[in-house]
C-alpha atoms as one frame of an Amber mdcrd trajectory, in Angstrom:
protein
-153.703  -2.226 159.517-155.760  -1.026 162.483-155.077   2.213 164.138-155.501
   1.874 167.904-156.020   5.620 168.228-159.153   5.629 166.037-162.631   4.745
 167.420-164.059   1.648 165.886-167.597   3.190 165.602-167.269   6.852 164.800
-163.791   6.709 163.265-162.566   9.665 165.145-159.598  10.083 167.365-160.280
   8.195 170.625-157.820  10.194 172.777-156.673   6.869 174.579-153.282   7.140
 176.245-153.173   3.615 177.515-150.059   2.788 175.543-148.126   5.308 177.479
-146.432   4.098 180.618-147.727   5.552 184.001-150.552   7.279 182.102-153.767
   8.687 183.665-155.866   8.137 180.597-159.742   9.025 180.842-160.512   5.450
 179.734-159.102   4.174 183.135-161.749   6.088 184.767-165.046   5.225 182.720
-166.966   2.009 182.764-167.473   0.843 179.164-170.705  -1.349 179.176-170.076
  -5.020 178.153-173.033  -4.630 175.576-171.136  -1.904 173.770-167.821  -3.825
 173.773-169.695  -6.800 172.260-170.597  -4.583 169.337-167.155  -4.248 168.311
-166.367  -6.200 165.160-163.804  -8.871 165.739-161.282  -7.088 163.532-161.197
  -4.146 166.028-161.775  -6.012 169.222-158.862  -5.477 171.728-156.990  -3.578
 169.151-158.786  -0.051 169.096-160.362   1.903 172.010-163.924   3.371 171.853
-163.817   7.117 172.273-165.489   8.846 175.176-168.257  10.452 172.959-169.362
   6.930 171.682-169.275   5.528 175.171-171.333   8.287 176.649-173.835   8.302
 173.642-174.312   4.541 174.172-174.870   5.031 177.837-177.408   8.056 177.253
-179.295   6.622 174.356-178.511   3.037 173.334-180.972   2.948 170.556-179.615
   6.264 168.955-176.007   4.873 169.112-177.138   1.713 167.383-179.107   3.518
 164.759-176.172   5.780 164.017-173.253   3.434 164.148-174.556  -0.072 163.659
-177.602   0.054 161.421-176.251   2.805 159.273-173.067   0.795 158.747-175.003
  -2.194 157.797-177.190  -0.220 155.189-174.226   1.717 153.648
């Protein structure tokens, strides 16, 4: 079972409150790059939010993010 409150990349709590009516969640105020959304595996797509830390890392240093969460996942 997928926990929608866990980031699909770092596996930490994503802090999303989108499921709460009339929320003002941080995720409503940040643009998630399409390229990052496309990296979410099918099993998590539209089921779990990416955390702010992962979004900010991807925006700041795409290659570091990919090395940390995509390549290491493939190797391990």
